[in-house]
Every structure is written in structure tokens, then in C-alpha cells.
Backbone as a ProteinNet text record, in pm:
[ID]
protein_1_A
[PRIMARY]
XXXXXXXXXXXXXXXXXXXXXXXXXXXXXXXXXXXXXXXXXXXXXXXXXXXXXXXXXXXXXXXXXXXXXXXXXXXXXXXXXXXXXXXXXXXXXXXXXXXXXXXXXXXXXXXXXXXXXXXXXXXXXXXXXXXXXXXXXXXXXXXXXXXXXXXXXXXXXXXXXXXXXXXXXXXXXXXXXXXXXXXXXXXXXXXXXXXXXXXXXXXXXXXXXXXXXXXXXXXXXXXXXXXXXXXXXXXX
[TERTIARY]
-19113.4	-19157.5	-19049.6	-19023.9	-18924	-18951.6	-18846.2	-18864.6	-18935.9	-18897.9	-18961.8	-19104.5	-19126.7	-19263.5	-19352.4	-19300.4	-19378.5	-19410.7	-19311.3	-19335	-19437	-19428	-19522.8	-19663.8	-19676.8	-19808.3	-19868.8	-19785.3	-19835	-19878.4	-19799.8	-19827	-19923.8	-19943.6	-20037.6	-20120.2	-20207.4	-20264.1	-20376	-20372.4	-20483.1	-20608	-20720.4	-20845.1	-20854	-20802.8	-20808.3	-20668	-20631.7	-20501.4	-20522.1	-20452.9	-20456.8	-20312.5	-20274.8	-20141.6	-20158.7	-20113.1	-20134.4	-20034.5	-20001.4	-19918.4	-19791.6	-19727.5	-19601.4	-19613.5	-19735.5	-19757.4	-19827.8	-19799	-19878.7	-19955.5	-20088.1	-20172.6	-20256.4	-20247.9	-20324.9	-20417.8	-20536.6	-20633.1	-20705.4	-20721	-20786.7	-20872.5	-20955.3	-21045.1	-20978	-20853.3	-20782.1	-20716.2	-20716.7	-20659.4	-20516.1	-20421.7	-20276.7	-20220.8	-20114.3	-20050	-19992.4	-19950.5	-19893.1	-19987.3	-20118	-20216.1	-20286.6	-20247.1	-20312.4	-20208	-20117.6	-20011.2	-19969	-19899.3	-19852.8	-19705	-19667.2	-19527.5	-19487.8	-19375.2	-19326.1	-19281.8	-19330	-19288.4	-19196.5	-19231.3	-19157.1	-19141.7	-19023.9	-19004.5	-19034.1	-19008.6	-19029.3	-19177.1	-19261.7	-19404.9	-19487.6	-19429.8	-19509.1	-19547.3	-19674.4	-19726.2	-19791.5	-19749.5	-19803.9	-19953.9	-20000.8	-20143.9	-20226.6	-20170.2	-20240.9	-20262.3	-20160.2	-20170.3	-20275.1	-20268.1	-20359.7	-20505	-20528.8	-20665.7	-20718	-20635.6	-20677.4	-20721.1	-20638.6	-20669.3	-20777.3	-20776	-20877	-21016.4	-21026.1	-21155.8	-21211.1	-21122.9	-21163.1	-21165.7	-21149.2	-21155.5	-21035.3	-20921.2	-20799.3	-20689	-20592.7	-20480.2	-20388	-20334.4	-20236.4	-20110.7	-20068.7	-19951.3	-19860.8	-19731.3	-19633.8	-19523.9	-19491.2	-19377.4	-19248.4	-19153.1	-19024.6	-18915.4	-18853.6	-18750.2	-18611.7	-18511.7	-18374	-18350.9	-18280.1	-18251.2	-18353.8	-18464.7	-18568.7	-18556.2	-18434.9	-18410	-18482.2	-18486.8	-18554.9	-18703.4	-18763.2	-18904.9	-18928.6	-18841.1	-18856.5	-18851	-18757.2	-18744.2	-18866.3	-18913.7	-19028.5	-19153	-19175.1	-19292.2	-19280.7	-19160.2	-19139.8	-19169.1	-19127.5	-19151.7	-19300.4	-19379.2	-19524.3	-19597.2	-19520.3	-19580.8	-19616.7	-19570.6	-19597.6	-19512.2	-19577.6	-19507.1	-19442	-19324.9	-19254.8	-19302.2	-19325.9	-19370.8	-19351.8	-19364.7	-19359.7	-19237.3	-19120.1	-18995.5	-18974.8	-18946.7	-18937.5	-18822.4	-18786.9	-18684.2	-18735.9	-18675	-18700.5	-18587.7	-18622.8	-18522.6	-18546.4	-18438.5	-18451.1	-18361.7	-18389.9	-18304.3	-18334.7	-18235.5	-18259.2	-18338.7	-18409.9	-18489	-18453.2	-18341.3	-18304.9	-18269.3	-18237.1	-18192.1	-18297.5	-18424.2	-18526.3	-18561.3	-18615.4	-18653.8	-18761	-18768.9	-18866.2	-19007	-19103.7	-19242.8	-19282.4	-19223.6	-19258.9	-19222.7	-19103.7	-19061.8	-19150.5	-19183.4	-19265.9	-19408.1	-19454	-19589.6	-19604	-19490.4	-19493.2	-19473.3	-19451.3	-19427.4	-19559.9	-19550.6	-19669.2	-19740.2	-19710.9	-19766.6	-19841.4	-19958.1	-20035.7	-20041.7	-20033	-20044.6	-20160.9	-20253.2	-20371.6	-20390.3	-20476.7	-20502.7	-20600.8	-20667.7	-20760.2	-20733.9	-20758.3	-20738.5	-20854.4	-20823	-20929.4	-20964.6	-21052.5	-21096.1	-20981.2	-20885.3	-20770.2	-20688.9	-20668	-20591.1	-20660.9	-20789.8	-20866	-20876.6	-20882.9	-20900.5	-20784.9	-20668.9	-20552.5	-20559.2	-20652.7	-20669.1	-20704.8	-20793.7	-20835.2	-20717.6	-20636.3	-20519.5	-20419.1	-20417.2	-20325.3	-20380.5	-20507.5	-20568.8	-20616.5	-20644.5	-20690.1	-20842.3	-20902.2	-21048.7	-21104.5	-21232.9	-21296.7	-21289.4	-21310.9	-21309.1	-21173.4	-21067.2	-20932.2	-20899.8	-20937.7	-20912	-20980.2	-21106.9	-21178.2	-21120.3	-21073.2	-21007.6	-20880.5	-20804.5	-20684.3	-20719.5	-20826.4	-20866.6	-20910.9	-20972.9	-21008.4	-20883.7	-20780.5	-20653.6	-20595.2	-20588.6	-20529.7	-20609.4	-20740.7	-20824.2	-20792.5	-20731.3	-20695.6	-20563.5	-20489.9	-20360.9	-20385.3	-20331.6	-20358	-20312	-20193.3	-20140.3	-20097.5	-20178.2	-20151.9	-20164	-20068.8	-20073.7	-20086.3	-20166.7	-20191.8	-20140.3	-20041.1	-19980.7	-20030.7	-20065.3	-20109.8	-20053.1	-20005.8	-19961.7	-20085.4	-20072	-20189.7	-20279.5	-20222.7	-20306	-20364.8	-20327.3	-20379.3	-20305.1	-20180.7	-20106.4	-20021.9	-20001	-19916	-19960.9	-19936.3	-19976	-19893.3	-19906.6	-19845.7	-19905.6	-19877.2	-19922.8	-19815.3	-19828.1	-19726.7	-19787.5	-19735.5	-19774.7	-19658.3	-19688.5	-19585.3	-19606	-19498.6	-19504.2	-19363.9	-19338.1	-19214.4	-19087.7	-19085.8	-18965.4	-18945.3	-19040.7	-19032	-19150.3	-19128.5	-19237.8	-19225.9	-19335.3	-19336.7	-19415.6	-19355.5	-19420.2	-19489.4	-19613.9	-19694.3	-19770.1	-19816.8	-19905.9	-19854.6	-19726	-19669.6	-19714.9	-19759.8	-19802.2	-19799.2	-19748.5	-19751.3	-19812.8	-19901.4	-19960.8	-19851.9	-19861.9	-19756.4	-19722.1	-19819.9	-19793.8	-19711.6	-19698.2	-19619.9	-19502.7	-19464.6	-19348.3	-19220.8	-19119.1	-18992.3	-18983.3	-19085.5	-19086.4	-19050.4	-19013.9	-18974	-19088.3	-19207.7	-19321.5	-19307.8	-19257.7	-19238.9	-19142.5	-19037.4	-18941.4	-19008.9	-19099.3	-19168.3	-19266	-19334.6	-19423.6	-19343.4	-19230.7	-19146.1	-19100.3	-19051	-19003.5	-19110.7	-19231.9	-19341.7	-19377.4	-19379	-19413.2	-19303	-19178.1	-19069.6	-19077.7	-19105.2	-19119.7	-19240.2	-19348.9	-19467.4	-19432.5	-19358.8	-19319.6	-19225.7	-19130.7	-19038.3	-19112.5	-19213.8	-19293.4	-19368.6	-19381.5	-19450	-19352.2	-19226	-19126.9	-19046.5	-19067.7	-18992.1	-18849.3	-18756.5	-18616.1	-18568.2	-18637.7	-18599.4	-18724.5	-18703.3	-18812.9	-18780.6	-18886.9	-18869.1	-18976.7	-18952.6	-19052.1	-19024.3	-19123.4	-19113.9	-19127.4	-19043.8	-19048.5	-19017.6	-19091.8	-19066.6	-18929.3	-18859.5	-18723.8	-18718.9	-18826	-18822.5	-18875.9	-18902.2	-18949.7	-18828.9	-18758	-18631.8	-18649.7	-18756.2	-18777	-18797.8	-18878.5	-18902.2	-18774.2	-18697.1	-18571.1	-18478.2	-18466.9	-18380.6	-18430.8	-18562.1	-18619.3	-18594.3	-18609.4	-18590.7	-18444	-18355.6	-18212.6	-18173.8	-18228.1	-18200.7	-18256.2	-18361.7	-18421.5	-18349.9	-18241	-18160.2	-18187	-18272	-18302.6	-18201.8	-18173.4	-18085.1	-18141.5	-18108.7	-18164	-18109.2	-18198.7	-18156.2	-18204.3	-18306.5	-18356.7	-18436.7	-18463.6	-18544.1	-18638.3	-18746.2	-18840.2	-18918.6	-18986.9	-19078.7	-19191.8	-19288.7	-19401.1	-19394.1	-19441	-19470.7	-19622.9	-19684.9	-19830.7	-19878.2	-19970.2	-20025.4	-20157.4	-20217.2	-20346.8	-20456.4	-20558.1	-20669.6	-20741.8
2689.3	2776.9	2782.9	2900.8	2917.7	2819.7	2753.1	2645	2691.3	2807.1	2854.8	2900.3	2961.1	3000.8	2878.5	2769.4	2645.8	2590.2	2590.3	2537	2621.8	2752.8	2841.2	2821	2807.3	2785.7	2653.8	2555.5	2426.9	2439.6	2510.7	2518.4	2630.4	2725.2	2835.4	2850.6	2753.5	2737.9	2835.4	2891.5	2973.4	2887.2	2954	2883.8	2853.9	2944.7	2932.5	2945.6	2857	2861.2	2854.2	2940.7	2940.9	2946.8	2853.2	2851.8	2882.8	3000.3	3043.9	3152.8	3158.2	3265.8	3290.8	3185.5	3200	3239	3229.9	3269.3	3159	3154.6	3079.8	3185.4	3186.7	3289.3	3228.8	3286.3	3236.6	3341.8	3297.3	3390.5	3324.1	3399.3	3346	3453.8	3518.4	3618.3	3746.1	3767.2	3888.2	3885.1	3769.6	3758.5	3706.7	3787	3767	3767	3842.4	3845.4	3709.4	3630.1	3499.2	3415.7	3423.1	3342.6	3421.9	3544.8	3631.1	3702.7	3625.9	3685.7	3591	3648.4	3574.5	3540.8	3425.9	3384	3359.4	3415.9	3400.6	3256.5	3199	3065.2	3067	3149.9	3152.4	3296.6	3356.1	3496.5	3523	3425.3	3445.8	3454.3	3385.8	3380.8	3476.6	3525.8	3601.5	3739.7	3772.7	3905.8	3961.5	4081.1	4141	4165.1	4186.7	4208.3	4088.7	3968.3	3849.5	3857.7	3901.4	3918.1	4024.2	4134.9	4245.3	4205.9	4136	4094.5	3995.6	3898.9	3796.2	3858.5	3947.8	4002.7	4110.2	4191.7	4296.7	4239.1	4127.7	4062.1	4013.3	3995.4	3947.7	4059.7	4181.1	4296.1	4312.6	4256.9	4263.2	4333.7	4393.8	4454.5	4346.8	4367	4270.7	4273.6	4157.4	4147.1	4035.6	4060.2	3965.5	3942.3	3815.9	3783.2	3801.3	3873	3895.4	3837.2	3730.2	3660.7	3701.6	3665.4	3691.8	3637.3	3713.5	3671.6	3715.9	3776.6	3823.2	3974.2	4018.5	4161.7	4223.1	4152.1	4205.4	4223.4	4124.7	4134.2	4253	4269.1	4378.2	4513.8	4530.2	4656.9	4681.1	4576.5	4592.1	4633.9	4572.7	4606.5	4747.4	4783.1	4919	5022.3	4992.8	5085.7	5099.6	4998.3	5002.9	5066.5	5114	5180.7	5089.3	4965.1	4873.3	4911.2	4927.2	4965.4	4843.7	4865.7	4760.2	4757.8	4637.4	4629.6	4492.7	4488.8	4365.5	4280.1	4343.8	4269.9	4173.2	4049.7	3945.2	3850.8	3774.2	3673.2	3536.3	3434.7	3296	3253	3196.6	3148.5	2999.6	2923.3	2778.5	2730.8	2610.9	2541.3	2392.6	2313	2170.4	2150.6	2037.1	2016.1	1887.1	1827.2	1702.8	1715.2	1837	1853.1	1914.5	1919.4	1972.7	1868.7	1916.7	1825.4	1728.7	1613	1513.8	1552	1483.7	1519	1498	1399.7	1374.6	1493.4	1551	1667.6	1787.8	1805.9	1919.7	1906.8	1784.3	1765.1	1822.5	1836.5	1890.4	2043	2101.6	2245.6	2319.9	2448.6	2534.4	2541.7	2451.1	2460.1	2331.6	2349.5	2237.5	2248.5	2136.4	2133.7	2043.5	2096.7	2021.7	2029.9	1946.7	1943.7	2051.6	2117.3	2225.7	2341.5	2465.4	2579.5	2591.1	2601.4	2613.4	2760.4	2786.6	2924.7	3012.8	2956.7	3036	3081.1	2989.4	3020.1	3129.5	3113.4	3209.3	3345.6	3346.6	3472.3	3568.7	3517.5	3605	3689.3	3660.1	3748.4	3889	3896.4	4026.9	4101	4030.3	4092.2	4140.4	4071.1	4106.9	4221.7	4254.8	4362.7	4322.6	4194.1	4143.5	4139	4195	4196.8	4058.8	4041.3	3909.8	3853.4	3938.2	3889.2	3830.9	3901.7	3853.8	3727.5	3724.5	3605.8	3483.8	3497.4	3383.2	3342.8	3440.7	3408.7	3328.6	3362.6	3285.9	3144.9	3130.2	2995.2	2911.6	2973.6	2898	2850.3	2934.4	2891.9	2774.5	2787.6	2681.9	2553.1	2563.7	2443.8	2363.3	2425.8	2354.4	2279.4	2301.6	2234.8	2092.9	1989.2	1851.9	1818.9	1866.8	1836.4	1966.7	2012.8	2139.1	2119.6	2175.5	2171.5	2312	2325.9	2455.9	2453.2	2536.8	2541	2663.4	2644.3	2755.9	2739.1	2848.7	2848.7	2829.8	2750.6	2703.4	2814.9	2931.3	3041.1	3123	3089.5	3160.6	3287.3	3302.3	3425.2	3424.9	3308.5	3300	3181.9	3193.3	3084.8	3084.9	2976.5	2962.5	2840	2820.5	2698.8	2653.8	2531	2476.9	2377	2377.1	2280.9	2184.4	2055.1	1954.3	1879.9	1870.8	1797.7	1781	1665.6	1642.8	1671.9	1635.5	1652.5	1790.8	1879.7	2016.9	2048	2139.6	2197.7	2349.5	2413.1	2558.1	2624.5	2722.1	2791.3	2917.8	2934.1	3049.2	3105.5	3229.5	3294.8	3291.5	3318.3	3330.9	3463	3457	3580.2	3559.5	3663	3666.6	3798.7	3794.6	3918.3	4014.8	4141.8	4238.7	4244.5	4234	4251.1	4138.7	4025.6	3914.7	3875.9	3965.6	3936.9	3944.5	3872.7	3869.7	3760.9	3676.3	3568.8	3432.3	3430	3304	3221.8	3279.3	3201.7	3167.6	3260.5	3231.9	3115.5	3111.8	3001.5	2867.7	2868.1	2744.5	2702.2	2799.6	2768.3	2707.4	2769.5	2717.5	2576.4	2554.4	2422.3	2315.9	2350	2254.2	2221.6	2324.1	2299.8	2222.6	2247.8	2171.2	2024.5	1998.5	1859.6	1793.9	1868.2	1818	1781.1	1868.7	1841	1722.1	1712.6	1599.4	1467.8	1467.4	1346.6	1305.7	1399	1372.3	1363.5	1337.3	1308.8	1426.8	1545.8	1662	1659.3	1704.2	1714	1857.9	1947.3	2088.2	2173.9	2295.9	2389.6	2521.7	2593.3	2726.8	2819.1	2946.5	3048.1	3170.8	3259	3382.6	3498.7	3598.9	3713.4	3840.2	3946.9	4074.5	4128	4185.4	4233.7	4341.2	4421	4530.9	4492.6	4364.1	4317.7	4274.4	4371.6	4344.3	4251.2	4269.6	4185.9	4040.3	4017.4	3880.2	3818.3	3895.9	3844.3	3798.4	3878	3839	3710.6	3702.1	3582.4	3458.3	3470.7	3354.4	3315.5	3413.4	3381.3	3308.6	3354.7	3285.5	3143.4	3121.9	2988.7	2900.6	2950.2	2868.1	2883.4	2978.3	2999	3094.9	3072.4	3163	3185.5	3300.3	3339.5	3254.9	3218.7	3148.4	3216.5	3300.9	3367.4	3490.9	3576.7	3696.7	3717.4	3788.6	3823.3	3946.4	4004.7	4114.8	4108.2	4194.6	4201.5	4331.7	4324.4	4442.5	4444	4554.5	4561.2	4679.8	4650.4	4753.3	4806.8	4895.6	4953.2	4849.5	4846.4	4750.4	4770.8
2967.7	3076.7	3184.2	3236	3340.5	3454.3	3504.7	3602.1	3728	3781.2	3902.8	3875.2	3761	3726	3715.3	3661	3650.6	3788.6	3877.1	4012.5	4087.5	4074.3	4143	4088	3955.6	3896.3	3943.1	3970.3	4022.5	4167.8	4248	4391.9	4428.9	4339.2	4361.8	4233.6	4206.1	4071.7	4037.4	3917.5	3869	3848.5	3842.7	3810.8	3662.6	3582.3	3436.8	3380.3	3288.8	3223	3072.5	3002.3	2856.1	2805.2	2720.2	2659.9	2511.6	2471.9	2334.5	2296.3	2168.6	2113.2	2194.9	2239.9	2312.1	2457.4	2515.7	2654.8	2733.6	2862.9	2961	3039.3	3026	3084.7	3196.2	3316.2	3428.8	3483.4	3527.7	3585	3701.7	3811.2	3931.6	3996.5	3917.3	3971.6	4017.4	3975.3	4012.3	4148.6	4216.4	4350.7	4341.5	4381.4	4380.6	4238.5	4218.1	4088	4050.2	4150.2	4117.8	4033.1	4063.1	3990.6	3881.8	3858.7	3760.3	3676	3618.7	3538.4	3428.5	3331.5	3214.7	3229.9	3175	3172.8	3027.6	2989.3	2852.3	2826.5	2715.5	2675.5	2553.5	2455	2328.8	2282.5	2301.7	2263	2116	2029.8	1887.1	1850.7	1929.3	1897.2	1980.5	2089	2186.8	2135.4	2154.1	2122.3	2248.9	2288.8	2409.9	2397	2274	2252.1	2299.8	2293.7	2341.5	2492.3	2563	2708.5	2741.3	2672.5	2700.5	2675.1	2566.4	2535.8	2640.1	2679.1	2775.4	2907.7	2962.4	3094.5	3089	2987.7	2980.4	2955.9	2885.7	2869.7	3003.5	3100.9	3232.7	3336.1	3289.8	3378.3	3468.6	3427.7	3508.7	3430.9	3499.8	3428.7	3372.7	3253.9	3201.7	3287.4	3333.9	3421	3370.8	3372.4	3319	3421.6	3444.3	3529.5	3449.1	3505.7	3439.3	3529.2	3482.8	3559.1	3511.1	3588.5	3546.9	3406.2	3327.2	3190.8	3088.8	3133.3	3041.5	3017.8	2992.4	2979.8	2860.6	2748	2630.5	2659	2722.2	2758	2850.6	2948.3	3044.2	2973.8	2883.1	2810.6	2721.4	2655.3	2566.4	2643.8	2758	2838.2	2895.9	2939.9	2991.5	2883	2759.9	2649.4	2618.4	2652.9	2631.4	2749.6	2848.3	2962.2	3077.4	3076.4	3186.3	3307.4	3421.2	3543.1	3608.3	3666.5	3737.6	3883	3935.5	4073.8	4134.6	4267.9	4346.8	4314	4318.3	4298.3	4414	4380.8	4483.7	4454.7	4553.6	4535.7	4576.9	4518.7	4556.6	4648.4	4763.8	4859	4883.6	4899.5	4917.6	5031.6	5079	5174.9	5170.1	5212.4	5231.2	5359.6	5370.4	5491.4	5563.7	5527.9	5592.7	5739.6	5785.4	5922.9	6014.1	5971.4	6060.9	6166.6	6280	6386.6	6341.6	6407.2	6363.7	6408.8	6353.3	6378.3	6523	6588.7	6728.5	6816.1	6791.5	6869.5	6839.3	6711.4	6674.8	6727.5	6747.4	6798.9	6939.4	7009.9	7145.1	7146.2	7031.7	7023.8	7014.9	6983.8	6984.8	6851.3	6760.3	6625.4	6589.5	6529.4	6477.5	6325.8	6256.1	6110.6	6073.4	5992.4	5952.9	5801.7	5750.2	5606.5	5562.8	5658.8	5629.6	5725.7	5683.2	5772.9	5871.7	6000.4	6099.3	6123.4	6219.3	6244.5	6291.8	6365.5	6408.6	6288.2	6195.6	6074.5	5994.4	5973.4	5894.4	5962.4	6094.8	6167	6145.1	6109.4	6091.7	5964.5	5874	5759	5805.6	5903.5	5954.6	6015.8	6095.1	6157.1	6052.2	5937.5	5829.2	5744.2	5765.7	5690.1	5551.7	5532.5	5403.1	5402.3	5296.6	5295.3	5261.9	5289.1	5278	5137.1	5036.1	4897.5	4861	4898.9	4867.6	4946.6	5073.8	5156.1	5097.4	5060.4	5004.1	4869.3	4791.7	4665.9	4687.3	4791.5	4822	4865.6	4942.1	4982.5	4862.2	4764	4644	4570.8	4569	4509.5	4587.7	4719.5	4800.9	4793.5	4776.8	4765.5	4640	4541.3	4417.9	4429.8	4538	4556.4	4607.3	4540	4581.8	4723.4	4763.2	4896.3	4963	5057.2	5126	5276.3	5350.9	5496.3	5552.3	5658.8	5721.2	5864.4	5892.3	6025.3	6100.4	6227.9	6310.4	6450.6	6507.2	6646.8	6734.1	6841.3	6913.9	6966	6999.2	7046.2	6932.2	6807.2	6691.3	6657.1	6701.7	6676.1	6551.2	6490.6	6371.8	6287.4	6157.5	6068.3	5940.6	5865.3	5733.5	5668.8	5541.1	5474.9	5378.1	5328.4	5240	5143.8	5020.9	4918.2	4896.8	4889.1	4871.4	4739.9	4659.9	4533.7	4478.3	4419	4342.6	4421.7	4548.8	4629.1	4685.7	4663.6	4713.2	4803.8	4897.3	4973.2	4961.7	4920.2	4903	5013	5081.4	5193.5	5144.9	5191	5150.5	5270.7	5254	5350.8	5494.3	5510.1	5643.8	5705.8	5830.4	5898.1	6049.1	6119.6	6266.1	6308.7	6406.2	6455.2	6500.3	6462.9	6495.4	6644.5	6731.1	6873.8	6935	6864.2	6919.7	6829	6739.9	6656.7	6739.9	6694.8	6766.8	6871.2	6881	6981	6922.2	6794.8	6732.4	6676.9	6669.2	6620.2	6472.1	6392.2	6249.7	6230.9	6312.4	6302.7	6334.4	6433.2	6468.2	6358.3	6298.6	6186.5	6071.8	6039.6	5931.3	5963.6	6085.5	6123	6112.1	6154.4	6147.2	6002.6	5917.1	5777.2	5704.2	5738.7	5676.9	5716.8	5844.5	5888.8	5821.7	5810.3	5740.9	5596.9	5527.7	5390.6	5381.1	5473.3	5471.7	5488.7	5575.3	5595.5	5469.1	5374.8	5247.9	5131.9	5163.6	5061.4	5011.1	5067.7	5021.5	5075.6	4993.8	5032.9	5039.3	4969.2	4967.3	4983.5	5031.2	5052.5	4983.6	4945.6	4889.2	4942.9	4929.5	4960.7	4875.9	4868.1	4791.9	4888.2	4872.5	4963.1	4885.2	4914.3	4848.6	4887.3	4792.4	4817	4923.9	4937.4	5033.3	5171.5	5193.8	5324.8	5407.6	5463	5531.9	5651.7	5727.4	5846.2	5807.6	5703.4	5658.9	5604.1	5528.7	5474.7	5586.2	5690.3	5802.4	5867.9	5885	5948.9	5864.2	5732.9	5646.8	5635.6	5636.6	5635.7	5764.2	5878.3	6004.4	6003.7	5926.5	5916.5	5814.2	5755.8	5667	5518.4	5480.5	5338.7	5275.8	5148.3	5074.9	4934	4877.2	4747.1	4633.2	4539	4418.6	4290.4	4299.9	4179.6	4220.4	4120.8	4144	4026.5	4053.9	3948.5	3991.2	3895.8	3924.9	3824	3841.6	3749.1	3669.7	3547.3	3467.8	3449.4	3487.1	3488.4	3404.3	3313	3226.2	3277.9	3203.5	3241.6	3220.6	3308.9	3292.2	3159.6
[MASK]
++++++++++++++++++++++++++++++++++++++++++++++++++++++++++++++++++++++++++++++++++++++++++++++++++++++++++++++++++++++++++++++++++++++++++++++++++++++++++++++++++++++++++++++++++++++++++++++++++++++++++++++++++++++++++++++++++++++++++++

């Protein structure tokens, strides 16, 4: 299994996993493609019909993660009419030079083991409906070690999963009316320190290629690209 796909599946885990016919198939009620997509394991054994049957039986469109180097898979899926979408990159940085926890405790960010009402309230500001928000919380509840960071006034938030020397940042969001004030940088700093306190040495995040503002913010925060992927999605 592709190394980054494996790490993402661990940190953003599906509810149901099936490994069969050369595929790793994940399903989480249709909430987020990350937890509702297939990853190629064995090109010689893989049959696209297996992917299609798995997802259509669950009322979801068949979706496949296509990583760098999977050109044959990408061409085969395109020929079957699978649309390309949600092209994203993986960005990483070391975290040994982040400020210590004592300094961050005096900043505008709190990190807790559970999301509070301020954290949850930002789903509405982000325009995410209740079903999708609750589906994401079910995914996050399956993560063994997760931290939830929120700016004290409730204007920005993010979360992170820590495991095996890595911390993965997810669900970063700042209310539009207060963007540009450095809140995302403070959320990132708090989550990196939180991860370091739990043994992490490196951090990663996923960002859509066409999200120019987020890319600039993450580059300023010390992240750089290491890989790219996209999805191929068929008809439900």
C-alpha cells in the first residue's frame, strides 16, 4: 500500500475496511473521499469491478486514490469514464523548532482531547451540513490520539492525529472575517507542540492544489510538498 495512503487511512480511518482482489477499500458513510475511497495494492490482481461493486452496494460512487507513479491506473480509470477531481498535495515539515508548550499555553490557542462547543460551532461558519459534520466526528472519534485546537474566542480551529513519530493536521479553518490575523499560524504552532509532546518529530497536512491561500499559509508555516494525489470517481 502506498506509504502516504497508509498513513492517511490510519489517521483518518474508515468505519469499514475490506482488503480484497488487490485493493484496500474504505467506507465511512460517504463522508469525505479520504475515508471513502480505494487504494491500489496489487496491479496484477486488481479489478475495477471489485471497487465498483463495493461502493455501489453501499450507495456511494466508486472512488480511487491515484498517487504519483500510478499512471497506468489513472489511464485505465479515465478510459472507464471516471472523472478526475480533488487534486491535492501532501506537505511536511520537521517540528523540532516549534515553541515549547509553556509559551503556547499563554497564546490564544487551547488544545484539548475532545472538541468543545467553540470547535464544533465552526462547522456552520464553514458551510458544512450537520450530517457531514457528525460523520467527520465519527471518523475522528476512531483516532486513538487526537488533539483539538481552538482559538480562545472560537474564530479558528484545527485538529491533529499523533502516531509513529508523525502528527497529521486536519480540519483547519478560520472564519473569513478574521483571516489574515495569523490565527492559522497559531493553531498550527499549538498542534505541532502538542504532537511533539507526544513523541512526534515530523508533521504533515493535505491541501487541495487550487487552494492558493492555504498553500501560502502552509508554506509560511514551514511546510513543503513531498507528494501529490487525486481521485478518480465513477458513477454511483
